[in-house]
Every structure is written in structure tokens, then in C-alpha cells.
LUMFIPA-693292 format. One record per residue (C-alpha): residue number from 0; residue in three letters; x, y, z. Coordinates in Angstrom, 3 decimals, padded with zeros to 6 digits. Last residue first. Layout:
N
R  seq  type      east     north        up
R  NUM   ALA         X         Y         Z
...
//
This chain:
503
R  seq  type      east     north        up
R  502   VAL  -045.239  -129.020  -020.784
R  501   PRO  -045.010  -126.202  -018.258
R  500   ILE  -046.244  -127.050  -014.741
R  499   GLU  -048.983  -125.188  -012.868
R  498   ALA  -050.067  -126.064  -009.340
R  497   PHE  -053.103  -124.741  -007.464
R  496   LEU  -054.508  -125.722  -004.079
R  495   TYR  -057.770  -124.310  -002.682
R  494   THR  -058.715  -125.030   000.936
R  493   GLY  -061.949  -124.911   002.906
R  492   LYS  -063.785  -122.048   004.588
R  491   GLY  -063.635  -122.808   008.329
R  490   THR  -060.137  -121.429   008.766
R  489   GLU  -059.019  -119.846   005.542
R  488   SER  -057.121  -121.392   002.681
R  487   GLU  -055.202  -120.546  -000.446
R  486   ILE  -052.313  -122.638  -001.756
R  485   SER  -049.818  -121.834  -004.457
R  484   PHE  -047.391  -123.713  -006.685
R  483   GLU  -045.700  -122.604  -009.883
R  482   GLY  -043.651  -124.494  -012.438
R  481   ASN  -040.019  -124.446  -013.521
R  480   LEU  -039.924  -128.305  -013.236
R  479   GLN  -038.064  -128.211  -009.918
R  478   GLU  -040.529  -125.497  -008.843
R  477   ALA  -043.485  -127.880  -009.011
R  476   ARG  -041.811  -130.720  -007.087
R  475   GLU  -040.424  -128.215  -004.569
R  474   GLN  -043.886  -126.858  -003.809
R  473   MET  -045.309  -130.341  -003.286
R  472   ILE  -042.344  -131.254  -001.076
R  471   LEU  -042.800  -128.109   000.998
R  470   LEU  -046.491  -128.812   001.497
R  469   GLY  -045.784  -132.383   002.660
R  468   PHE  -042.914  -131.358   004.940
R  467   PRO  -044.962  -128.873   006.912
R  466   SER  -042.023  -127.888   009.173
R  465   GLN  -041.378  -129.284   012.634
R  464   GLY  -038.894  -127.546   014.964
R  463   HIS  -041.565  -126.373   017.387
R  462   THR  -043.361  -124.516   014.592
R  461   ASN  -041.472  -123.612   011.421
R  460   GLU  -043.785  -121.314   009.540
R  459   MET  -045.696  -122.653   006.529
R  458   ILE  -048.659  -123.658   008.713
R  457   LYS  -048.905  -120.210   010.280
R  456   GLN  -048.958  -118.443   006.923
R  455   PRO  -051.321  -120.996   005.399
R  454   ASP  -054.009  -120.482   008.092
R  453   PHE  -056.248  -123.547   007.943
R  452   GLY  -059.290  -125.063   006.244
R  451   THR  -062.106  -126.993   007.915
R  450   GLY  -063.061  -128.876   004.782
R  449   ASN  -065.012  -127.876   001.674
R  448   ASP  -062.321  -128.994  -000.762
R  447   GLU  -060.573  -127.582  -003.840
R  446   ILE  -057.823  -129.160  -005.931
R  445   SER  -056.377  -127.386  -008.981
R  444   LEU  -053.869  -128.736  -011.480
R  443   ALA  -052.894  -126.622  -014.479
R  442   ILE  -050.808  -128.133  -017.288
R  441   LYS  -048.923  -125.464  -019.220
R  440   HIS  -048.338  -124.705  -022.897
R  439   GLY  -051.612  -122.897  -023.389
R  438   LYS  -053.823  -124.020  -020.551
R  437   MET  -054.196  -127.819  -020.384
R  436   VAL  -056.564  -129.032  -017.721
R  435   LEU  -056.545  -131.093  -014.523
R  434   SER  -059.356  -130.222  -012.122
R  433   VAL  -060.086  -131.931  -008.803
R  432   HIS  -063.179  -131.002  -006.795
R  431   VAL  -063.484  -132.453  -003.280
R  430   THR  -066.615  -132.872  -001.173
R  429   THR  -067.037  -134.194   002.373
R  428   ALA  -064.001  -132.578   003.968
R  427   HIS  -062.778  -133.490   007.444
R  426   THR  -059.695  -131.316   006.749
R  425   HIS  -056.747  -133.052   008.416
R  424   LYS  -056.094  -136.668   007.429
R  423   VAL  -058.233  -137.131   004.302
R  422   ILE  -057.470  -133.664   002.926
R  421   ASN  -053.752  -134.083   003.636
R  420   ASN  -053.728  -137.452   001.834
R  419   MET  -055.547  -135.861  -001.112
R  418   ALA  -052.912  -133.126  -001.384
R  417   GLU  -050.067  -135.652  -001.186
R  416   GLN  -051.585  -137.811  -003.937
R  415   THR  -052.338  -134.879  -006.229
R  414   ILE  -048.816  -133.494  -005.798
R  413   ARG  -047.398  -137.010  -006.321
R  412   TYR  -049.375  -137.525  -009.533
R  411   ILE  -048.378  -134.144  -010.964
R  410   ALA  -044.691  -134.745  -010.119
R  409   LEU  -044.747  -138.330  -011.472
R  408   GLU  -046.239  -137.237  -014.768
R  407   LYS  -043.688  -134.438  -015.018
R  406   GLU  -040.704  -136.731  -014.387
R  405   LYS  -042.045  -139.468  -016.630
R  404   SER  -042.172  -137.000  -019.527
R  403   LEU  -045.616  -136.553  -020.972
R  402   MET  -047.360  -138.422  -023.775
R  401   SER  -051.139  -138.571  -023.634
R  400   PRO  -051.521  -134.814  -023.719
R  399   ILE  -054.167  -133.406  -021.326
R  398   ASN  -056.906  -131.657  -023.340
R  397   HIS  -059.403  -131.491  -020.508
R  396   THR  -059.800  -133.244  -017.167
R  395   PHE  -062.471  -132.874  -014.483
R  394   LEU  -062.538  -135.072  -011.376
R  393   ASN  -065.253  -134.943  -008.721
R  392   ILE  -064.707  -136.565  -005.305
R  391   ASP  -067.655  -137.109  -002.952
R  390   MET  -066.069  -138.490   000.224
R  389   GLY  -066.975  -141.970   001.487
R  388   THR  -063.524  -142.492   002.984
R  387   ASN  -062.325  -145.860   001.614
R  386   ILE  -064.360  -145.861  -001.598
R  385   GLU  -063.600  -142.185  -002.419
R  384   ILE  -059.910  -142.699  -001.651
R  383   ASP  -059.747  -145.727  -003.967
R  382   SER  -061.565  -143.840  -006.732
R  381   LEU  -059.278  -140.832  -006.365
R  380   LEU  -056.164  -142.943  -006.842
R  379   GLU  -057.687  -144.918  -009.730
R  378   LYS  -058.706  -141.699  -011.508
R  377   ILE  -055.239  -140.224  -010.893
R  376   SER  -053.579  -143.292  -012.411
R  375   SER  -055.962  -143.281  -015.395
R  374   ILE  -055.197  -139.605  -016.120
R  373   LEU  -051.410  -140.002  -015.799
R  372   GLY  -050.793  -143.056  -017.963
R  371   LEU  -051.990  -146.678  -018.061
R  370   THR  -048.678  -148.582  -017.935
R  369   SER  -046.128  -146.184  -016.448
R  368   LEU  -048.561  -144.663  -013.968
R  367   VAL  -050.092  -148.064  -013.171
R  366   SER  -046.842  -148.954  -011.410
R  365   PRO  -047.604  -146.355  -008.753
R  364   LYS  -044.611  -146.917  -006.466
R  363   LEU  -045.218  -145.843  -002.854
R  362   GLY  -048.974  -145.839  -003.255
R  361   ARG  -048.942  -149.169  -005.100
R  360   SER  -046.791  -150.670  -002.370
R  359   ILE  -049.085  -149.344   000.321
R  358   ASP  -052.140  -150.708  -001.511
R  357   LYS  -050.437  -154.074  -002.137
R  356   ILE  -049.334  -154.302   001.484
R  355   ASP  -052.859  -153.433   002.605
R  354   ARG  -054.269  -156.176   000.388
R  353   ILE  -051.760  -158.719   001.726
R  352   ALA  -052.593  -157.634   005.286
R  351   GLN  -056.293  -158.124   004.543
R  350   ILE  -055.542  -161.661   003.251
R  349   ALA  -053.471  -162.394   006.359
R  348   ARG  -056.280  -161.100   008.538
R  347   GLU  -058.706  -163.333   006.715
R  346   LYS  -056.375  -166.336   007.226
R  345   SER  -056.070  -165.553   010.935
R  344   GLU  -059.868  -165.478   011.298
R  343   ILE  -060.201  -168.763   009.386
R  342   ILE  -057.519  -170.399   011.562
R  341   LYS  -059.151  -169.132   014.749
R  340   HIS  -062.503  -170.515   013.628
R  339   GLU  -060.910  -173.874   012.772
R  338   VAL  -059.304  -174.022   016.200
R  337   ASP  -062.652  -173.405   017.882
R  336   PRO  -064.478  -175.831   015.618
R  335   ASN  -062.142  -178.789   016.346
R  334   ASN  -063.171  -181.835   014.337
R  333   SER  -064.390  -179.627   011.478
R  332   GLY  -061.270  -179.928   009.412
R  331   VAL  -057.949  -179.793   011.213
R  330   GLN  -055.994  -180.889   008.188
R  329   GLY  -057.788  -178.653   005.755
R  328   GLN  -057.493  -175.640   008.080
R  327   ILE  -053.798  -176.389   008.494
R  326   ILE  -053.361  -176.319   004.723
R  325   GLU  -055.344  -173.041   004.430
R  324   LEU  -053.241  -171.535   007.199
R  323   ASN  -050.080  -172.599   005.381
R  322   ILE  -051.291  -170.933   002.179
R  321   LYS  -052.100  -167.671   004.015
R  320   LEU  -048.700  -167.693   005.724
R  319   SER  -047.010  -168.243   002.377
R  318   THR  -048.903  -165.241   000.967
R  317   LEU  -047.947  -163.193   004.024
R  316   ILE  -044.285  -164.120   003.521
R  315   GLN  -044.491  -163.339  -000.198
R  314   GLY  -045.986  -159.916   000.464
R  313   VAL  -043.401  -159.158   003.131
R  312   HIS  -040.594  -160.110   000.778
R  311   ASP  -041.310  -159.144  -002.830
R  310   HIS  -044.139  -156.648  -002.423
R  309   LEU  -043.046  -154.998   000.790
R  308   GLU  -039.404  -154.971  -000.220
R  307   MET  -040.284  -153.658  -003.680
R  306   ALA  -042.445  -150.884  -002.225
R  305   VAL  -039.701  -149.995   000.244
R  304   GLN  -037.190  -149.747  -002.597
R  303   GLU  -039.513  -147.654  -004.750
R  302   ARG  -040.277  -145.374  -001.835
R  301   ASP  -036.589  -145.050  -001.056
R  300   LYS  -035.851  -144.196  -004.696
R  299   GLU  -038.669  -141.665  -004.779
R  298   LEU  -037.358  -140.013  -001.623
R  297   LEU  -033.802  -140.123  -002.924
R  296   ASP  -034.920  -138.402  -006.124
R  295   ILE  -036.891  -135.852  -004.115
R  294   LEU  -033.900  -135.158  -001.891
R  293   ARG  -031.546  -134.887  -004.883
R  292   LYS  -033.916  -132.457  -006.497
R  291   SER  -034.067  -130.445  -003.286
R  290   LEU  -030.279  -130.541  -002.980
R  289   MET  -029.880  -129.317  -006.535
R  288   LYS  -032.390  -126.525  -005.919
R  287   ARG  -030.651  -125.619  -002.674
R  286   GLN  -027.329  -125.457  -004.513
R  285   GLU  -028.875  -123.338  -007.232
R  284   HIS  -030.349  -121.068  -004.599
R  283   GLN  -027.005  -120.827  -002.807
R  282   GLU  -025.301  -119.860  -006.052
R  281   THR  -027.964  -117.280  -006.735
R  280   LEU  -027.668  -115.971  -003.180
R  279   LYS  -023.924  -115.549  -003.597
R  278   GLN  -024.326  -113.763  -006.891
R  277   ASN  -026.999  -111.569  -005.324
R  276   VAL  -024.693  -110.706  -002.439
R  275   ALA  -021.912  -109.736  -004.864
R  274   LYS  -024.323  -107.765  -007.002
R  273   LEU  -025.729  -106.104  -003.897
R  272   GLU  -022.255  -104.995  -002.830
R  271   ASP  -021.551  -103.555  -006.267
R  270   GLU  -024.933  -101.823  -006.194
R  269   ARG  -024.186  -100.360  -002.775
R  268   LYS  -020.974  -098.873  -004.081
R  267   ASN  -022.788  -097.428  -007.067
R  266   LEU  -025.565  -096.202  -004.792
R  265   ALA  -023.081  -094.407  -002.543
R  264   GLU  -021.551  -092.679  -005.567
R  263   ALA  -024.962  -091.739  -006.889
R  262   MET  -025.999  -090.380  -003.479
R  261   ASP  -022.882  -088.247  -003.212
R  260   ASN  -023.462  -086.910  -006.735
R  259   PHE  -027.114  -086.252  -005.922
R  258   ALA  -026.178  -084.326  -002.775
R  257   GLU  -023.796  -082.187  -004.831
R  256   ALA  -026.533  -081.543  -007.390
R  255   LEU  -028.962  -080.580  -004.608
R  254   LEU  -026.385  -078.158  -003.233
R  253   GLY  -026.163  -076.563  -006.683
R  252   ILE  -029.945  -076.388  -006.904
R  251   GLU  -030.162  -074.749  -003.474
R  250   ASP  -027.559  -072.140  -004.382
R  249   ARG  -023.845  -072.681  -004.713
R  248   THR  -023.774  -072.619  -008.490
R  247   GLU  -022.155  -074.505  -011.353
R  246   VAL  -022.008  -078.020  -009.905
R  245   SER  -021.301  -080.481  -012.725
R  244   ILE  -023.396  -083.631  -012.422
R  243   LYS  -021.584  -086.905  -011.873
R  242   GLU  -022.498  -089.681  -014.238
R  241   ALA  -025.121  -092.214  -013.178
R  240   ALA  -024.265  -095.879  -013.640
R  239   LEU  -027.166  -097.639  -015.254
R  238   GLY  -029.763  -099.739  -013.443
R  237   LYS  -032.695  -098.166  -015.246
R  236   SER  -033.701  -096.236  -012.105
R  235   ILE  -030.130  -094.956  -011.802
R  234   ALA  -030.177  -093.622  -015.365
R  233   ASN  -033.548  -092.031  -014.727
R  232   VAL  -032.162  -090.305  -011.626
R  231   GLY  -029.208  -088.968  -013.614
R  230   ASP  -031.463  -087.697  -016.370
R  229   MET  -033.664  -086.060  -013.708
R  228   LEU  -030.649  -084.303  -012.195
R  227   ARG  -029.668  -082.998  -015.617
R  226   ASN  -033.257  -081.831  -016.083
R  225   LEU  -033.077  -080.054  -012.723
R  224   PRO  -029.947  -078.252  -013.887
R  223   LYS  -031.843  -076.976  -016.957
R  222   ALA  -035.166  -076.342  -015.193
R  221   ILE  -034.180  -073.075  -013.527
R  220   GLY  -032.642  -071.544  -016.653
R  219   LYS  -035.489  -072.798  -018.828
R  218   ALA  -038.069  -071.371  -016.445
R  217   VAL  -036.280  -067.988  -016.440
R  216   PHE  -035.934  -068.041  -020.241
R  215   TYR  -039.593  -068.895  -020.752
R  214   SER  -040.830  -066.474  -018.090
R  213   ALA  -038.887  -063.621  -019.731
R  212   PHE  -040.402  -064.503  -023.099
R  211   PHE  -043.844  -064.742  -021.547
R  210   SER  -043.395  -061.408  -019.735
R  209   ALA  -042.265  -059.648  -022.926
R  208   THR  -045.294  -060.997  -024.751
R  207   LEU  -047.530  -060.090  -021.813
R  206   PHE  -046.180  -056.528  -021.735
R  205   ILE  -046.645  -056.055  -025.473
R  204   ILE  -050.132  -057.563  -025.339
R  203   LEU  -051.064  -055.350  -022.373
R  202   LEU  -049.734  -052.243  -024.098
R  201   ILE  -051.801  -053.061  -027.176
R  200   LEU  -054.824  -053.782  -024.983
R  199   ASN  -054.341  -050.486  -023.137
R  198   THR  -054.252  -048.512  -026.362
R  197   ILE  -057.300  -050.325  -027.703
R  196   LEU  -059.242  -049.671  -024.487
R  195   LEU  -058.303  -045.978  -024.430
R  194   GLU  -059.308  -045.609  -028.068
R  193   LYS  -062.621  -047.321  -027.290
R  192   ARG  -063.207  -045.126  -024.244
R  191   GLN  -062.466  -041.999  -026.264
R  190   ARG  -064.899  -043.151  -028.930
R  189   ASN  -067.482  -043.917  -026.277
R  188   LEU  -067.096  -040.436  -024.795
R  187   LEU  -067.331  -038.823  -028.230
R  186   GLU  -070.435  -040.813  -029.072
R  185   LYS  -071.998  -040.369  -025.653
R  184   GLY  -074.328  -037.526  -026.546
R  183   VAL  -074.729  -034.295  -024.573
R  182   LYS  -078.140  -032.845  -023.824
R  181   VAL  -078.208  -029.246  -022.604
R  180   MET  -081.200  -027.977  -020.666
R  179   ALA  -082.013  -024.502  -019.368
R  178   TYR  -084.868  -023.562  -017.039
R  177   GLY  -086.733  -020.382  -016.279
R  176   ILE  -087.371  -017.305  -014.065
R  175   LEU  -086.222  -018.438  -010.590
R  174   ARG  -085.641  -015.388  -008.381
R  173   ASN  -082.364  -014.586  -006.663
R  172   ASP  -082.718  -012.951  -003.249
R  171   VAL  -081.042  -015.877  -001.349
R  170   THR  -077.839  -015.823  -003.246
R  169   GLN  -076.953  -018.956  -005.190
R  168   PRO  -074.218  -021.300  -004.084
R  167   ILE  -071.226  -021.628  -006.464
R  166   ASP  -070.837  -025.034  -008.154
R  165   ASP  -067.316  -026.090  -008.985
R  164   LEU  -065.654  -024.980  -012.215
R  163   GLY  -063.838  -027.619  -014.270
R  162   PRO  -064.802  -026.177  -017.644
R  161   SER  -061.865  -023.740  -017.472
R  160   PRO  -062.336  -020.280  -018.956
R  159   PRO  -064.051  -019.015  -015.825
R  158   LEU  -067.820  -018.641  -015.855
R  157   ALA  -069.112  -017.929  -012.347
R  156   TYR  -072.806  -018.513  -012.103
R  155   ASN  -074.195  -015.702  -009.862
R  154   SER  -077.144  -015.054  -012.053
R  153   ARG  -079.605  -012.382  -010.943
R  152   SER  -082.978  -013.291  -012.417
R  151   LEU  -082.103  -016.953  -012.197
R  150   ILE  -082.232  -019.618  -014.916
R  149   PRO  -082.228  -023.046  -013.194
R  148   ALA  -079.888  -025.658  -014.618
R  147   TRP  -080.470  -029.008  -016.300
R  146   PHE  -077.844  -031.320  -017.860
R  145   GLU  -079.090  -034.348  -019.804
R  144   PHE  -076.416  -036.985  -020.452
R  143   GLY  -076.203  -039.482  -023.304
R  142   ASN  -077.838  -042.258  -025.327
R  141   ARG  -077.870  -045.043  -022.710
R  140   ASP  -079.332  -042.743  -020.065
R  139   GLU  -077.829  -040.218  -017.644
R  138   PHE  -079.451  -037.385  -015.721
R  137   TYR  -077.934  -034.096  -014.596
R  136   VAL  -078.548  -031.376  -012.010
R  135   PRO  -077.670  -027.675  -011.821
R  134   ALA  -078.502  -025.739  -008.628
R  133   MET  -081.563  -024.045  -007.150
R  132   THR  -081.846  -027.206  -005.051
R  131   ASP  -085.559  -026.991  -004.297
R  130   GLY  -086.593  -025.402  -007.601
R  129   ILE  -084.514  -027.864  -009.595
R  128   LYS  -086.110  -030.806  -007.784
R  127   ILE  -089.627  -029.409  -008.005
R  126   LEU  -089.319  -028.687  -011.710
R  125   LEU  -087.949  -032.177  -012.290
R  124   ASP  -090.838  -033.776  -010.422
R  123   LYS  -093.284  -031.789  -012.551
R  122   GLU  -091.862  -033.124  -015.796
R  121   ILE  -090.815  -030.513  -018.296
R  120   VAL  -092.559  -030.664  -021.645
R  119   ASP  -090.567  -030.243  -024.829
R  118   GLY  -087.725  -032.212  -023.200
R  117   LYS  -089.352  -035.527  -024.095
R  116   GLY  -088.627  -034.822  -027.668
R  115   LYS  -090.898  -033.780  -030.499
R  114   VAL  -089.267  -034.436  -033.834
R  113   ARG  -088.633  -031.514  -036.105
R  112   LYS  -087.674  -032.326  -039.656
R  111   GLY  -084.859  -030.577  -041.488
R  110   THR  -082.746  -033.741  -041.423
R  109   GLU  -079.369  -032.468  -040.086
R  108   ARG  -080.598  -029.420  -038.216
R  107   VAL  -083.630  -031.212  -036.817
R  106   GLN  -081.474  -034.162  -035.632
R  105   LYS  -079.058  -031.816  -033.863
R  104   ARG  -081.849  -030.332  -031.872
R  103   TYR  -081.835  -026.707  -030.839
R  102   GLU  -084.681  -025.166  -028.914
R  101   LYS  -085.953  -021.821  -027.669
R  100   LEU  -088.923  -020.744  -025.591
R   99   LEU  -090.377  -024.059  -024.463
R   98   GLU  -093.036  -023.556  -021.803
R   97   GLY  -092.149  -024.814  -018.310
R   96   GLU  -094.112  -022.125  -016.441
R   95   ILE  -090.886  -020.397  -015.398
R   94   ASN  -089.750  -020.115  -018.984
R   93   PHE  -087.961  -022.901  -020.878
R   92   VAL  -084.693  -023.098  -022.870
R   91   LEU  -083.610  -026.233  -024.740
R   90   VAL  -080.291  -027.297  -026.293
R   89   GLU  -080.082  -030.773  -027.807
R   88   LEU  -077.439  -033.099  -029.231
R   87   VAL  -074.212  -031.475  -028.019
R   86   GLU  -071.162  -033.700  -028.699
R   85   ASP  -069.909  -031.602  -031.572
R   84   GLU  -070.042  -028.262  -029.703
R   83   HIS  -071.589  -025.572  -031.899
R   82   SER  -074.897  -025.978  -030.060
R   81   ILE  -073.620  -024.055  -027.007
R   80   ALA  -072.883  -020.835  -028.882
R   79   GLU  -076.085  -021.141  -030.949
R   78   VAL  -078.193  -021.382  -027.777
R   77   PRO  -076.572  -018.284  -026.222
R   76   ILE  -076.798  -016.337  -029.547
R   75   ASP  -080.361  -017.263  -030.437
R   74   LEU  -081.855  -016.528  -027.022
R   73   LEU  -082.244  -012.780  -027.601
R   72   GLU  -084.222  -013.622  -030.718
R   71   LYS  -086.590  -015.778  -028.670
R   70   ASN  -087.693  -012.871  -026.518
R   69   GLU  -089.411  -014.035  -023.332
R   68   ALA  -088.167  -010.794  -021.721
R   67   PHE  -086.946  -012.634  -018.633
R   66   VAL  -086.035  -015.636  -020.744
R   65   GLY  -084.033  -013.490  -023.202
R   64   ILE  -082.295  -011.693  -020.321
R   63   ARG  -081.539  -014.957  -018.439
R   62   ALA  -080.124  -016.737  -021.501
R   61   ASN  -076.421  -015.975  -020.945
R   60   HIS  -076.291  -017.296  -017.389
R   59   ALA  -078.488  -020.333  -017.989
R   58   LEU  -076.480  -021.225  -021.119
R   57   ALA  -073.186  -020.807  -019.264
R   56   LYS  -074.461  -023.001  -016.444
R   55   VAL  -075.627  -025.620  -018.969
R   54   GLN  -072.194  -025.608  -020.624
R   53   PHE  -070.274  -025.795  -017.354
R   52   LEU  -072.391  -028.674  -016.196
R   51   GLY  -071.746  -030.521  -019.468
R   50   LYS  -067.994  -029.870  -019.229
R   49   LYS  -067.860  -031.066  -015.662
R   48   LEU  -069.878  -034.176  -016.493
R   47   THR  -067.725  -035.035  -019.518
R   46   ALA  -064.522  -034.520  -017.522
R   45   THR  -065.826  -036.725  -014.720
R   44   ASN  -066.841  -039.473  -017.152
R   43   LEU  -063.411  -039.352  -018.834
R   42   LEU  -061.670  -039.459  -015.454
R   41   ASN  -063.829  -042.377  -014.350
R   40   ASN  -062.924  -044.227  -017.534
R   39   GLN  -059.253  -043.533  -016.887
R   38   HIS  -059.509  -044.993  -013.384
R   37   PHE  -061.406  -048.085  -014.516
R   36   LEU  -059.016  -048.626  -017.416
R   35   PHE  -056.023  -048.296  -015.061
R   34   ILE  -057.547  -050.713  -012.540
R   33   GLY  -058.327  -053.208  -015.304
R   32   THR  -054.836  -052.884  -016.738
R   31   PHE  -053.386  -053.357  -013.237
R   30   PHE  -055.322  -056.584  -012.721
R   29   GLY  -054.844  -057.906  -016.255
R   28   SER  -051.098  -057.357  -016.062
R   27   ILE  -050.869  -059.001  -012.637
R   26   LEU  -053.038  -061.916  -013.711
R   25   PHE  -051.186  -062.398  -017.007
R   24   ALA  -047.762  -062.172  -015.353
R   23   ILE  -048.819  -064.696  -012.708
R   22   LEU  -050.278  -066.969  -015.384
R   21   GLY  -047.089  -066.749  -017.439
R   20   PHE  -044.910  -067.470  -014.407
R   19   VAL  -047.029  -070.528  -013.583
R   18   VAL  -047.176  -071.733  -017.192
R   17   PHE  -043.434  -071.301  -017.652
R   16   LEU  -042.698  -073.031  -014.363
R   15   LYS  -044.969  -075.936  -015.281
R   14   ILE  -043.400  -076.123  -018.744
R   13   SER  -039.967  -076.319  -017.120
R   12   PHE  -041.176  -079.070  -014.772
R   11   HIS  -042.190  -081.308  -017.651
R   10   GLU  -044.474  -084.345  -017.139
R    9   LYS  -047.550  -082.673  -015.663
R    8   ILE  -047.558  -079.864  -018.240
R    7   LYS  -047.094  -082.375  -021.058
R    6   LYS  -050.017  -084.476  -019.800
R    5   LEU  -052.236  -081.397  -019.554
R    4   LEU  -051.326  -080.500  -023.147
R    3   TYR  -052.132  -084.020  -024.369
R    2   ILE  -055.457  -084.072  -022.491
R    1   LYS  -056.459  -080.785  -024.131
R    0   MET  -055.496  -082.088  -027.562
//
């Protein structure tokens, strides 16, 4: 699901805009909501602290007579007045020695059981701190706030109606006679914080919803003309004629639409020109293909004619010459050894010439191809080359059909023959691997040697007016039969030839 959503975001610009605008709105809303919550929380804390300080000051002011007289009954009214506040948990009054004179604990009132609190005994450090500052102090823990104030013999605590009173310095001649403590719980503060949080979350949700809707319509409005442009681009990429896009604005998108219309018009013109050029090239390619086929046919016809001339005329002449030499040898006998030796030498040369003529004739017109078939012809060809050159030639064949068209058999044989001739003449190879296998509906021929290799790009270029005719003929033979031809080689690393012809 996550991958699908990411894919949709990448593919649609409108969704990207919506996501970007939504994220910006969310970040801005979250940022200002956080600042507002932080500010409001500080205000609530400040109000709680001011109120707590006011309460402990009021208690210290009103309890000074009861502390001075150490009369608990005189402390009832001041303590009771402070304890009526809902958030007040404890109210304690101590004398100068730190002994508890009067207490109020909310837990005692509700349960009827007194539980000793840590305020029953004042810590020495706290006494020192209050005595040094002679001013109210407070401490905070997870349950609430403890507000402490010194009780002075002559109180100068100002008690205006507002709880936001600032501290008023004490006069120098005041004497410390006791301590007052008011503990305020955090329940009310936490409830106010929770209400504030809920209110802000509701406002945040409302603002985000409105922002998302606004982002959606803004993104849709921006993406609509871009989508029309994308449709036009897709039509062009598919080779279709793109319709002109209506220009509704003069902003950047409108100018982009105008530029697209100009581009589409230029592309349509260019496409018409390319079609005309392509038609011309296709015709030229067909003509070249016809000429190549005609060239190959003429080449085979010339080879056949030369083979017949060599076999029927030159071969017969050499055979007659051999017979005449044998007759002369019989007539001369051993009376003239020198002449007889010359006759024998000439007869051997005539026999060798007859063999060479037969080999050349067989190479020009492989008659065995029509009698024994493709595999046997290639085996005979490779065997002759292996005997004459001493190379190690390995042939592998698999699943080759016995009946192929003469044209395809001849093409495969000629490609093999030409490749082997090139290996013998140019590569100085010692090992050759020939593979002829059936792959699907195609016959694949591969020939690999360990010779010196060459740079195919340089060889295929026309150098000094001479093109690699042998390679071109092999390629043309394969392409004439809707096949493929490729050659891979590198100087010093041998050569790999591959041809594939459909059956």
C-alpha cells in the first residue's frame, strides 16, 4: 500500500502539489498551535503561581497574631479561609522553632484520618532560605506546588483584591515569628491544560481540513492545464497528432501552452518530412537489397561457371597432359634417365594441378552440398582445412533438420567457408570451434578462434577505397534470408562470429 501511494505521488503532479501544500499547511498549523499552547500553558502556570503566592501571603498576614500568641483558635479563621479554595490540598502554620501550630489537609477532611506529611517538620535548609530572603518561595513536584512565606511580627504584605500582586520588600525592623505553607494541587491546572489542548486540537483540525480543501482546489487548478499539456505530449510520444491546447491565461502556464502548440505544429511538419524521407530510404533499402541479392546470385553463377570451366576444360587438358606424359615415359623408358626424371616430375605436377583444380572447383561449386547435405559438406570443408593447415577444428551440431531450402543451405555453407578462409589467411589461429545448432525456429552458426583478432569498427570502414568484401558478403547472405549477422573481436583476443537464419 505504501509503495502504491508513493508511486501515485510520483506519477501525478496534482497529487504532489496537494501533498506539498498539505504538508506546508500542517507544518504551519502545528508550529503556531505549538507556540500558542506553550504561551497559554505559561500563562496558566503564571496565574497559578501568582494565586498561590497571594494565598500564602494572605495566610502569613492573617496568622501573625495567632502565631505570636501561639493560640490555635486564632488560627482557625485564616486557615479556614484559605482551605475553602478547591485546589488547596494543605494549609500549615509553624512557629519560629518549626513546630506545627495549625494544619489543614484535604485528605484528613475527606477520610477522617490524619496522615503525617512531610510538612509536619520543616527542613533546616528551608528555614535558612526563608530566613535569608524574608520573602515567599515555592517548590513544585508532580502533585502540585508548595508555597512558603515567613510570618513577620509587623506584616507589610499588601493584600489587594487582585491575586497578581508583586512582592513588597520587608522593613528591616520586622521580626520572623513563624512560617506559613499552602500546598496547591495540579488537578485544576491539568484540567485547564486539557481543555486548552482539546480546544486547540479542534481548531487545528478545522484549520487543517479547510487548508486541505483549499490545497486540493489550488492543486487541481494548477494541474488542469498541465494535464492537458501532458495529454498532448503523450499523444506525440505515441506518434499521434497532438491537438492544439486552448490558452486561457497569459501567465507562465499559458505561455507554456502556446510554446507547446508551436512545438506540436513544428513536429507535425517535421513528421511529414520524416515520413517522406523514410519512404525514400525504404525504397532505397529495397533496391539495395535487390541489388545485393542480384550480386550474390551473379557471384554464385560466376563461381559455378568458373568451376565448370576448370573441371570440364582445364581439368581435361591436365588429364590429357598426364596421359601424354605417361606415354612418353613408356617410350623413353630407362634409356635416358634424365629425361625420364623430368617426365616423372612433370607428371606429378600435372597430378597436383588436377587435384588443385578439383579442390578449387569443389570450393567454387560444392556439389557435395546437394548430394550429402549441409552437415556433411561442412564436415568435409573443415576436414580439408584441418589437414592442409594443421589447425585443431572442433565441430558441434545439434538438431539440424535434414531438409532445408537450397538457398539457406548455401548461405550457411558460404558463411562458414568465408569465415574459415579469413581465419586461415589472417588470424594465425591454432584452434577453431564451430557450432551449428537449432534454436527454436532458427539455425544458429557460431565460429570462434584463438587468433590475433582485429578491430571490427576499423575493418568495416572503407579504407583506401577497399571495403572488407568478405564480411559484407557474409552479412548480406544472412540479411537476405531475414537473418542476423554479428562479429566480435579484439586485437590479440581472437574473433567470435555469429549468424542466425530462420528456418
